[in-house]
C-alpha positions in Angstrom: 0.0 0.0 0.0 1.0 3.6 -0.8 -0.8 5.7 1.8 -0.2 9.4 1.6 -1.4 11.9 4.3 -3.3 14.9 3.3 -4.4 16.1 6.8 -4.6 14.7 10.3 -8.0 13.3 9.4 -7.5 12.1 5.9 -5.1 10.0 3.8 -5.3 8.9 0.2 -4.0 5.9 -1.6 -4.1 4.1 -4.9 -6.4 1.0 -5.3 -6.4 -1.2 -2.2 -7.2 -4.9 -2.1 -9.5 -6.7 0.2 -6.4 -8.4 1.8 -5.1 -4.9 2.7 -8.0 -4.1 5.1 -6.5 -5.8 8.2 -3.3 -3.7 7.9 -5.4 -0.6 7.3 -7.4 -1.1 10.4 -4.1 -1.9 12.3 -2.7 1.4 11.1 -5.5 3.2 13.0 -7.9 4.1 10.2 -11.6 3.9 11.2 -13.3 4.6 7.8 -12.7 4.0 4.2 -14.0 5.8 1.2 -13.9 4.2 -2.3 -13.8 6.8 -5.1 -13.1 4.5 -8.0 -16.0 3.0 -10.0 -15.9 -0.7 -10.6 -14.6 -2.2 -13.9 -11.8 0.2 -14.7 -9.0 -2.4 -14.6 -8.2 -6.1 -15.0 -6.5 -6.2 -11.6 -9.2 -4.3 -9.7 -11.3 -5.9 -7.0 -15.0 -4.8 -7.0 -16.4 -2.5 -4.3 -18.4 -5.4 -2.9 -15.3 -7.3 -2.1 -13.8 -4.2 -0.3 -17.0 -3.6 1.6 -17.1 -7.2 2.9 -13.5 -7.1 4.0 -13.9 -3.7 5.7 -16.9 -4.9 7.6 -15.0 -7.9 8.9 -12.4 -5.4 10.4 -15.1 -3.2 11.9 -14.3 -0.3 9.5 -17.0 2.1 8.2 -17.0 2.1 4.4 -18.7 4.3 1.8 -18.9 4.2 -2.0 -18.6 7.6 -3.8 -17.3 6.7 -7.3 -16.3 9.2 -9.9 -15.1 8.8 -13.4 -11.5 9.6 -13.9 -11.0 13.3 -14.4 -14.8 14.0 -14.1 -15.1 14.7 -10.4 -18.0 17.2 -10.0 -18.6 20.0 -7.6 -21.5 18.0 -6.2 -19.2 15.0 -5.5 -16.8 17.4 -3.8 -19.7 18.5 -1.5 -20.7 14.9 -0.9 -17.1 14.0 0.0 -17.1 16.8 2.5 -20.3 15.5 4.0 -18.8 12.0 4.4 -15.7 13.5 6.1 -18.2 15.2 8.5 -20.1 12.1 9.4 -17.4 9.3 9.3 -15.2 8.3 12.2 -11.6 9.6 11.7 -9.1 9.1 10.5 -10.3 8.2 7.0 -8.6 6.6 4.1 -9.9 7.5 0.6 -8.8 5.6 -2.5 -9.2 5.5 -6.2 -6.9 4.2 -9.0 -4.0 6.5 -8.2 -5.4 8.7 -5.4 -6.0 11.6 -7.7 -9.8 11.5 -7.6 -9.8 11.3 -3.9 -7.5 14.2 -3.6 -9.6 16.2 -6.1 -12.7 15.6 -4.1 -11.0 16.7 -1.0 -9.7 19.8 -2.8 -13.1 20.7 -4.0 -14.6 20.2 -0.6 -12.0 22.6 0.8 -12.7 25.4 -1.6 -13.6 28.5 0.3 -12.3 26.8 3.5 -8.6 26.8 2.8 -6.5 29.1 0.8 -5.8 27.7 -2.7 -2.0 27.7 -2.2 -2.5 25.5 0.9 -4.7 23.1 -1.0 -2.0 22.9 -3.7 0.8 22.5 -1.2 -0.9 19.7 0.8 -1.9 17.7 -2.4 1.6 18.2 -3.7 3.1 16.7 -0.5 0.8 13.7 -1.0 2.2 13.3 -4.6 -0.7 14.8 -6.6 -0.5 17.9 -8.8 -3.8 19.8 -8.4 -2.8 22.9 -10.4 -5.4 22.0 -12.9 -8.0 21.6 -10.3 -7.2 25.0 -8.9 -7.6 26.5 -12.4 -10.9 24.9 -12.5 -11.9 26.4 -9.2 -10.7 29.8 -10.3 -12.5 29.6 -13.7 -15.8 28.5 -12.3 -15.6 24.8 -13.0 -14.1 25.1 -16.6 -10.9 23.6 -17.7 -9.6 25.8 -20.7 -7.5 23.7 -23.2 -5.6 26.8 -23.9 -3.7 26.3 -20.6 -1.3 23.5 -21.6 0.6 21.5 -19.0 2.7 19.6 -21.5 3.4 19.2 -25.2 4.8 16.2 -27.0 5.3 15.3 -30.7 3.6 11.9 -30.3 1.3 11.0 -27.5 0.2 7.4 -26.9 -2.9 6.6 -24.8 -2.3 3.4 -22.9 0.7 1.5 -21.7 -0.5 -2.0 -22.4 0.8 -4.4 -25.0 -0.2 -2.2 -28.0 1.0 1.1 -26.6 4.4 -0.1 -25.6 4.9 -2.1 -28.8 4.1 1.0 -31.0 6.3 3.3 -29.0 9.2 0.7 -29.3 8.6 0.3 -33.0 8.6 4.0 -33.5 11.9 4.4 -31.6 13.5 1.5 -33.5 12.9 3.5 -36.7 13.6 7.0 -35.3 15.4 7.0 -31.9 15.2 10.7 -31.3 11.3 11.0 -31.4 9.6 12.9 -28.5 7.1 10.4 -27.3 4.8 10.4 -24.2 2.8 7.4 -23.0 -0.2 8.2 -20.8 -1.2 5.5 -18.4 -2.0 5.6 -14.7 -1.1 1.9 -14.0 1.8 0.8 -11.9 1.8 -2.8 -13.3 1.9 -4.1 -16.8 0.4 -7.5 -17.4 1.0 -10.3 -19.8 -2.6 -11.1 -20.1 -2.3 -14.0 -22.6 -0.7 -15.9 -19.7 -3.8 -15.8 -17.4 -5.3 -18.9 -19.2 -2.2 -20.8 -18.1 -2.4 -19.4 -14.6 -5.9 -20.7 -14.4 -4.7 -24.2 -15.3 -1.8 -24.2 -12.9 0.8 -24.0 -15.6 2.1 -20.4 -14.9 2.4 -18.6 -11.6 0.4 -15.4 -11.7 3.5 -13.3 -10.6 5.3 -14.3 -13.8 2.6 -12.3 -15.8 3.2 -9.0 -14.0 6.0 -6.5 -14.2 6.3 -2.9 -13.1 5.3 -0.4 -15.7 8.5 1.5 -15.2 10.6 -1.7 -16.0 8.9 -2.3 -19.4 8.5 1.3 -20.8 11.2 2.4 -23.3 13.7 4.5 -21.5 13.5 7.5 -23.7 9.6 7.7 -23.5 8.0 10.2 -21.2 5.6 8.5 -18.8 2.7 10.6 -17.8 1.2 8.6 -15.0 -2.4 9.7 -15.3 -5.8 8.8 -16.7 -7.3 10.5 -19.8 -10.5 12.2 -19.3 -11.5 13.6 -22.7 -10.2 14.2 -26.2 -10.1 17.5 -28.0 -8.9 16.3 -31.5 -9.9 19.6 -33.1 -7.3 21.3 -30.8 -4.8 18.4 -30.8 -5.3 18.0 -27.0 -6.2 15.5 -24.4 -7.5 16.4 -20.9 -6.2 14.3 -18.1 -7.3 13.5 -14.6 -6.8 16.5 -12.4 -7.8 18.9 -15.3 -4.4 18.9 -16.8 -4.0 19.3 -20.6 -1.5 17.7 -22.9 -1.1 18.7 -26.5 0.2 16.6 -29.3 1.2 16.7 -33.0 0.1 13.0 -33.5 -2.0 10.8 -31.3 -2.1 7.0 -30.9 -5.0 5.6 -29.0 -4.8 2.1 -27.5 -6.2 2.0 -23.9 -7.6 -1.6 -24.2 -11.2 -2.8 -23.3 -13.5 -2.3 -20.3 -14.6 -5.4 -18.6 -18.3 -4.8 -17.5 -18.5 -7.0 -14.4 -21.8 -5.2 -13.5 -23.3 -6.2 -16.9 -24.3 -9.5 -15.2 -26.7 -9.1 -12.3 -25.3 -10.5 -9.0 -21.9 -11.2 -10.3 -20.1 -8.5 -8.5 -21.5 -9.7 -5.1 -20.1 -13.3 -5.6 -17.1 -13.0 -7.9 -14.1 -14.8 -6.2 -16.2 -17.0 -4.0 -19.1 -19.4 -4.1 -17.4 -21.2 -7.0 -17.6 -18.1 -9.2 -14.4 -17.2 -11.1 -12.8 -15.8 -14.2 -9.5 -15.9 -15.9 -10.1 -12.4 -17.1 -8.9 -10.9 -13.8 -5.4 -11.3 -12.6 -6.3 -12.0 -9.0 -9.0 -14.5 -9.9 -7.0 -16.8 -12.3 -5.4 -18.6 -9.4 -8.9 -19.1 -7.9 -9.9 -20.9 -11.2 -7.1 -23.4 -10.7 -8.1 -23.9 -7.0 -11.7 -24.7 -8.0 -10.6 -27.0 -10.8 -8.5 -29.0 -8.4 -11.2 -29.2 -5.8 -14.0 -30.2 -8.0 -14.5 -33.9 -7.9 -17.9 -34.0 -9.4 -21.0 -31.9 -10.1 -21.8 -29.1 -12.6 -19.1 -26.9 -14.3 -20.4 -24.1 -16.4 -18.3 -22.0 -18.7 -19.7 -18.9 -20.3 -19.0 -16.6 -23.3 -20.7 -13.2 -23.9 -21.6 -11.6 -27.2 -18.8 -10.4 -29.3 -16.5 -8.5 -29.4 -14.4 -9.7 -26.5 -10.7 -9.9 -25.7 -9.3 -13.2 -27.0 -12.4 -14.9 -28.3 -10.9 -18.3 -27.6 -10.2 -17.7 -24.0 -13.5 -19.0 -22.6 -12.9 -22.3 -24.4 -9.3 -22.5 -23.3 -10.3 -22.4 -19.6 -12.9 -25.1 -20.3 -10.6 -27.5 -22.2 -7.7 -27.3 -19.6 -10.1 -27.8 -16.7 -11.7 -30.9 -18.5 -8.2 -32.2 -19.2 -7.3 -32.0 -15.5 -10.5 -33.8 -14.5 -9.7 -36.5 -17.1 -6.1 -36.9 -15.8 -7.4 -37.2 -12.2 -10.1 -39.7 -13.1 -13.2 -37.6 -12.3 -14.2 -36.4 -15.7 -17.2 -38.8 -15.9 -18.5 -37.3 -12.7 -18.4 -33.6 -14.0 -21.2 -32.2 -16.1 -19.6 -29.6 -18.3 -21.8 -27.0 -20.0 -20.5 -24.4 -22.4 -23.0 -21.5 -22.7 -22.1 -19.3 -25.7 -24.0 -16.2 -26.7 -22.9 -16.8 -30.3 -24.1 -19.3 -32.8 -20.8 -21.2 -33.6 -18.0 -22.8 -31.5 -15.3 -20.7 -33.2 -15.5 -18.0 -35.8 -13.0 -19.6 -38.3 -14.5 -22.8 -39.6 -11.2 -24.5 -40.4 -10.4 -25.0 -36.7 -13.9 -26.2 -35.6 -13.4 -30.0 -36.5 -10.3 -30.3 -34.2 -12.2 -28.5 -31.4 -15.3 -30.7 -31.8 -13.1 -33.8 -31.2 -12.3 -32.4 -27.8 -15.9 -31.4 -27.1 -16.9 -34.9 -27.7 -13.9 -36.5 -25.8 -14.7 -34.3 -22.8 -18.5 -34.9 -23.2 -19.2 -31.1 -23.1 -22.7 -29.9 -23.8 -22.8 -27.0 -26.2 -25.5 -24.4 -25.6 -25.5 -21.8 -28.3 -27.4 -18.5 -28.2 -27.3 -18.4 -24.4 -26.2 -15.1 -22.7 -25.5 -15.0 -19.0 -27.7 -12.4 -17.3 -27.4 -13.1 -13.6 -25.5 -15.2 -11.1 -26.8 -16.2 -7.6 -23.6 -17.3 -5.8 -25.1 -18.5 -2.5 -27.7 -20.6 -4.4 -25.2 -21.8 -7.0 -27.6 -20.8 -9.9 -26.8 -19.1 -13.2 -29.6 -17.5 -15.4 -29.3 -17.2 -19.1 -31.3 -15.7 -21.8 -31.6 -18.1 -24.7 -32.2 -16.8 -28.3 -34.2 -19.3 -30.2 -34.2 -19.9 -34.0 -37.7 -18.3 -34.4 -36.6 -15.1 -32.8 -38.2 -15.8 -29.4 -36.3 -15.8 -26.2 -36.5 -18.0 -23.1 -35.0 -18.1 -19.7 -32.6 -21.0 -18.7 -31.5 -21.5 -15.1 -28.4 -23.7 -14.7 -27.1 -25.0 -11.4 -23.3 -25.0 -10.9 -20.6 -26.1 -8.5 -18.1 -24.0 -10.5 -18.7 -21.4 -13.1 -16.1 -19.6 -15.1 -17.6 -16.2 -16.2 -16.4 -14.0 -19.1 -17.9 -10.5 -18.6 -19.4 -8.4 -21.5 -16.8 -6.1 -22.8 -16.8 -2.6 -24.5 -14.6 0.4 -25.2 -13.7 2.5 -22.1 -16.2 5.2 -21.2 -13.9 8.1 -22.2 -13.6 6.6 -25.7 -17.3 5.8 -26.2 -18.3 9.4 -25.5 -15.6 11.0 -27.5 -15.7 12.4 -31.1 -13.2 9.6 -32.0 -15.8 6.9 -31.6 -18.2 5.3 -34.1 -21.8 4.7 -33.4 -20.9 1.6 -31.5 -18.3 3.3 -29.3 -15.1 2.0 -30.9 -12.4 4.3 -32.3 -13.3 4.8 -36.0 -10.3 3.8 -38.1 -9.4 2.6 -41.5 -8.9 -1.2 -41.2 -5.8 -1.2 -43.4 -3.8 1.9 -42.3 -5.1 2.1 -38.7 -5.6 5.8 -39.3 -8.6 7.6 -38.0 -11.3 8.2 -40.6 -11.9 11.9 -39.6 -8.7 13.0 -37.8 -5.7 12.1 -40.0 -3.1 12.7 -37.2 -4.8 10.1 -35.0 -4.2 6.4 -35.1 -5.6 3.5 -33.0 -4.6 -0.1 -32.6 -5.2 -3.0 -30.1 -8.6 -3.8 -28.7 -10.2 -0.3 -28.9 -10.4 0.1 -32.7 -13.4 -0.8 -34.9 -11.3 -2.8 -37.4 -13.0 -6.3 -37.8 -10.1 -8.4 -36.5 -9.8 -10.6 -33.4 -8.9 -8.6 -30.3 -5.6 -10.4 -29.4 -2.1 -9.6 -28.4 -1.0 -11.2 -31.7 -3.1 -8.7 -33.6 -1.6 -5.8 -31.7 1.9 -7.2 -32.3 1.3 -7.0 -36.1 -0.6 -3.7 -35.9 2.2 -1.8 -34.1 4.7 -1.7 -37.0 1.9 -0.6 -39.3 1.0 2.4 -37.1 4.6 3.2 -36.5 5.5 3.3 -40.2 2.4 5.2 -41.2 2.8 7.7 -38.5 6.4 8.3 -39.6 5.3 8.5 -43.2 3.0 11.4 -42.3 6.0 13.1 -40.8 7.9 12.7 -44.1 10.5 10.3 -42.5 9.8 7.1 -44.5 8.1 6.3 -47.8 5.2 4.0 -48.8 2.2 3.1 -46.8 1.9 0.1 -44.5 -1.3 -2.0 -44.5 -2.6 -4.3 -41.7 -4.2 -7.5 -43.1 -6.3 -8.5 -40.1 -3.8 -11.1 -38.8 -4.9 -12.5 -35.5 -3.8 -15.7 -33.6 -5.5 -17.7 -30.9 -3.5 -20.6 -29.4 -6.4 -22.9 -28.3 -5.2 -25.0 -25.3 -7.2 -28.1 -25.9 -5.3 -30.1 -23.3 -2.2 -29.8 -21.2 0.6 -30.3 -23.7 -1.3 -29.7 -27.0 -2.7 -26.6 -28.7 -4.8 -25.9 -31.9 -3.0 -22.9 -33.2 -5.5 -20.8 -35.0 -4.1 -18.0 -37.2 -6.2 -16.0 -39.6 -6.7 -12.7 -41.5 -9.7 -10.5 -42.2 -12.7 -12.6 -43.4 -11.4 -15.7 -41.5 -8.8 -16.6 -44.0 -6.4 -19.2 -42.6 -2.8 -17.7 -42.4 -0.3 -20.1 -40.9 3.0 -18.8 -39.8 4.8 -22.1 -39.8 5.0 -25.0 -42.3 2.6 -27.8 -41.7 5.4 -30.3 -41.0 6.3 -28.1 -37.9 2.8 -26.9 -36.8 -0.4 -27.9 -38.5 -2.7 -25.3 -37.0 -5.8 -27.2 -37.8 -4.7 -30.1 -35.6 -3.6 -30.3 -32.0 0.1 -29.9 -31.7 2.8 -30.4 -29.0 5.0 -27.9 -30.9 2.3 -25.3 -30.6 2.1 -25.9 -26.9 5.9 -25.4 -26.6 5.5 -22.1 -28.5 2.8 -21.0 -26.1 4.5 -22.1 -22.9 8.2 -21.5 -23.7 8.5 -19.1 -26.6 5.7 -16.6 -26.6 6.3 -15.1 -23.1 9.9 -14.1 -24.0 8.8 -13.1 -27.5 6.3 -10.7 -25.7 8.7 -9.3 -23.1 11.9 -9.2 -25.1 10.5 -9.0 -28.6 7.2 -7.2 -29.0 7.7 -4.7 -26.1 11.3 -3.9 -27.3 10.4 -3.1 -30.9 11.8 -6.3 -32.4 9.4 -7.1 -35.1 10.0 -10.8 -35.5 7.5 -12.2 -38.0 5.6 -8.9 -37.9 7.0 -6.9 -40.7 4.2 -4.8 -42.2 2.9 -5.3 -45.7 3.9 -2.2 -47.9 2.1 -0.4 -50.7 3.7 2.4 -52.8 
């Protein structure tokens, strides 16, 4: 924990975990305020988990969430009211502590001198000059007041953001690049399936953000609030403004855990788990090992989702463990898929169906999970029938692996960069925005019709890097992205069906068939996933080494 003192009665901190509450109580805090909305990050516990853990420690806890950078005057007043009613001292937290500090600052306007507010917040590690400007300007944040300017600004320090920064620097080492991301930790998310199967340890999938960012890149540790593409500016948490000459947008997806009724109250207990969250993937493995019989349900929401094969990967690896331990015949496995097909590229379905039959898995297409009752161990689905009608299906479970619905982050969906569905509106070949030519997007947040996988981002990064430099007159020709995506479908421990495809579902194998036949389960593909892809990610993709990822060029 990184607790920073603002006053004798209040301290702020970044995101806390349920496991931190005993230490917080021991440190003398009597109350906790959560200022972070659920579903902002893949390593974020839900408020319900914090609330339960706080109650166990006798702590008072309140929920006053605010979108990053959109703290209102009314929330400042509400924060002040909470400080008036709660036992002291109080610990308030959000993703970085900035929203909590901002609410405090707004609550103090008129009570403390503005320089004192700035000084106290600065000692706590938060720059509130932008908030003070807002107070002075009657709640407005003028974009004419610029806190920083960079030639290239990248939104997001995930796989796509770091890869494109490194690809740019590999081509032009002297570029002025800033990456904006509030996270302290960078995750190798493709490894979480393996964590959920006991193959990888969760800690091996996490590194500090500072250790993976290119050294010459400026790291702005903040969250983006809004875009002003007409003025070449972005507004950050704390009302700060950063201007750019060129912008790259790649903040990833938002996992909507609240999109399923009751899920937030039971996630991480009662047999309810998900490999889509860092801290829950080990719980998946715990449940798989303990289950000796009963009902195991695996869900898949409507597309698009991050790594469309991940729901199946969890299911196959779990079934393989039950087979190896001699209990498979006692486990009723249900795969409830909101879609109409097992996998979107038909060439790989026959091999997958062999495992569906071998594991005796029941396929339930057109079923969307709408609610989970953890204590009662029941999951409710809406089933879409062929005639257009819908019905409700209730399934009991001893274990359920849930994949939440997914969408673009809120600050993307409400921006002028988004299409009608909320995704960044880009040309699917050049990755350039259709209306703002100095804006590019890659990774999961774009509306290009490719699979949302790390493999896709690995191939997109050189395309964006080249085309961005082309617009600066530094290189010639235009790079095109062909829709490449890859999904290593872990059908059993030691074998993988390596799906590789382009736009339109065209099969596009990287390796010769004698080495890896992607349409058949392969030990070589497992070796690639387990041994080669992690170092390829950390030492290749994130370092700007474009092995097997050179972009297709046109004149």
